[in-house]
N, C-alpha and C positions, 0 to 999 in steps of 0.2 A: 627308425627309418633313416634318420640322419647318419647314425653310426654305420648302417649298411652301405649307404652311398659313399661315405668316407672310406670305408674299407675297400669298396670296389674301385675307387679312384686310386688308392694306394697300390692295389693289385695291378691295375693297368700301368701305373708309373713304373712299378717294379719290372713288369714284362717288357716295357719299352727300354728300360735300362739294360736288361739282359739280352734282348733281341739283337741279332747281328745283321739285320737288314733295316733299311729306312722305312719310315712311315709313308704310306701311299698318299701323296698330296698332288696338287697340280704341278708343283715344282718337280716332283718325282717323274711325272710323265713328260715334262719338257726335257729334262735331262736324258730320259730314256730315248726319246726320239732323236735328240742330238747324238747320243751314243750309237744308235743304230745307223744313222746317216754316216757317222764317222767310220763305222765298221765297213760300210759299202765302199766309201771313197778310199779308206786306208787299205782294205783288202785288194781293191783294183790297182792301187798304187804299186804294190809289190808284184802282183801276178801279171799285170799288163804294162804299166808304165816302166817298171824296172825289169820286166820280162823274165821274172823268176819262174813263171809257170804256176799252175794251180797246186800241184802236188808239193813242190818245195815251199811255196807260200803257206800252204796249210800246215806243214810241219813247223815252220817258223812261228806261226801264230798259235799252234798247239803248245809249243814250248812257252810262249808268252802267257798263255792261259794257265798252264800248270804252275808257273812261278807266281802269278798273281793270286791264283786260287789257294796256293800254299800259304801266302801271307794272310789272306782273308780267313782261312780256317784256323790259323794259328792265333789270330786276334781274339780277345776275350769278349769283345762287344763290337757294335757297329762302328766302322771307321770309313768315312766317305771316300778317301783315296783308294783304299783297298777294294771296297765294294764296287765302285764305278770302274776301276781298272779291270776287274774281272768281267764286268758287263761288256766293256769295250772289247776285251779279249774274246768273249763268246761271239760277238758280232763279226769280228774280223775272221776268226777261224770258221765261223758259220758261213761267211761269204765265200771263202775259197773252197771250203768243203762242198758246199752246194754246187758251185761252178764245176768242181771236179766230178761230182756225180752226174751233173746235167750234160757237160760238154766232153770231158775226157772219157768217162765211162759210157757216154751216149745214152743215159737213161731218159733224158728229156725232162722238161719241167713238170709234166703231168705225173709221170711215174714217180719221180723223186718227191714231189709234193705229197702224193698219196702215202708213200713209204714213210716220210718224215712225220706226217700227221698221225699215222698209226703209232709211230714211235713215241710221240708226245702223249697220246692217250694211254699207251702202255705204261709209261713212266708214272703218270698220275694215278693210274689204277693200282700199280704196285706200291706207290707211296701211301695211298690210303689203306691198302690191305695190311701194310707193315706197321704204320704208325697210328692208324685209326682215324686220321684226318689229314686234309691237305691245307697247308698254311701259305700265307704270303706276307704277313707282317710279324707274326709271333714265332720267329725262328730262333729257338733257344737250344735245341738238342742237335747232336751230331747227325743222326739219321735224317732229320728234316732238312738240315743244311745241305747234306749230300744230294738229296732228291731235289731240293730247290735249285741247285746249280745244274744238275742234270737236265731238269725241265727247261731251264733258261738256255742252255747250250743247244738242245735239240730244237726248241721253239725258234731260236734265232736262225738256225740253219733252215728250218722250214720256211720262215719268213722270207729268206732270200729267194728260195725257189718259187714261192707264191708271187712275190713281186715281179720276178722275171716272167712268170707265166702270164700274169695279167697285162703287163706292159708290152710283152713281145708276142706271145702266142696268140692272144686275143686281138692284137693289133690296136689296142687302146693308146699305146704310147706311155711315156713316163709321167707326163703331167696329168693326164686323165687317170692313169693308174693310181697316182698319189691321191687324187680326189676320191676314187672308189674306196680306198682304204681309210681315208679320213672320214668318209661317210659311214663306213662300217664301225669305226671306233665311236662315232657319235651315237650310233644305235646302241652300242654296248653301254655307253654312258647313260643314255636314256633308260635302258633296262635297269641300271643300278639305282636310279632315282625313282622309277615308276613301277617296278616289278619286285617280286619277292624271290627272284632267282638268287642262288647262293653267291655271296660275295667272292669266294675263291674261284668259282667258275667264271664269273665276269672278269675278274682280275687276269686270269690266265688267257682268256679270250682276247682281252685288250693287249696283253703282253705279246701274244703271237702277232696281232695285227699291227702293232707299232713297228715291228721289224720290216715287213714289206713296205710300210709307209716310208720308213727311213731309206730302204733300198731304192724305191722309186724316186725319192727326193735326191738321193745321192747321184743316181743316174741322170736325173734332170740337170743337175749342176755340171756333171763331168762329161757326159756323152757329147759327141760332135753334133753340130747343127744338122747334118745330114741324117743323123740317127734320132733327131728330135730333142736333143739336149741343148744346154747353153754353151757347151764347149769350154768350160773352165778347167784349169789344170787340176788333176787329182791330188797332187801333193799339196798345192796351195790351198785347195778346198779343205783338205783334211786338217791342215794346220789352223785354218780359220775356225772350223767347226770345233776342234779341240779347245781352242782358246775360249770360244763361247760357252762350251760345256764347263770348263774350269770356272769361268766367271759365275755361271748360274749356281754351281755347286757351292762356291765360296760364299755367295750371297744368301742362299735359301736352303741348302740341303743339310745344314748343321742341325742335328737333333737337339731339341730343348731338353736338357737333362736336369730336371728339378730334383733337389735332394729329398730323399724319403724322410718322413718325420721319425724321429727317434722314439724308442719305447718310453724313455724318460719324459719327453715332451708330451707324448700322448697321455701318460699317467698324470702329469701335472694339469693338462687340460681337463681330464676327467675329474680331478680333485676340485678344481676351481668351479666346475659346473655343480 
């Protein structure tokens, strides 16, 4: 029994060492919400404050996404800077892409939300059909990594549309919209602790919901008082959020990498027993 538990612990440690994504902890979700809020304020900084427009801003952030993704894919294991840079890139390109679909192409929040939701479900179904399982922590193979980032990119784009829909179309406003999504995330957390629903399903549900939470929080900070916001500058808000994100990552997001016991050490321990 003891040997089995020890072997299971060694296997888990080995998977953690090889996995290219962080373990899902409270710190993970704090950084994720900061990243999604930064995506909203950063995306609006280029498209609105600097008046580059949604199409040009989307192309700029898409280039940023491709560069950071290349660094993430090229790394052999989890690297906090590479990982969270890609997450921020997906939130910024998701913000401008969603705004382009909603406003420039005139699809509106409802149609674009439905379309993007179907896209998220389609990616997850294809992921499961090809690899046999949907992961969120144990990302060690190239196919799983590709589907992982595809899901994040589409889900963050969906989250922007959902946030705008709840805050604008329903008339709830940004602050009450943020409370709605915070409540939904709390329900998902409750389902994690008190139900037997699959962890991967709850993870991706929470991942989608943190994006509109960040979007509504970002709009609460930067929209004018007339629009129901606090009227803070987009660029300044983005810099402050980025600094907070870096601080949390530096303090809490470093993975504990314990050395695997060597075969010789294991043999010596067995001999002593």
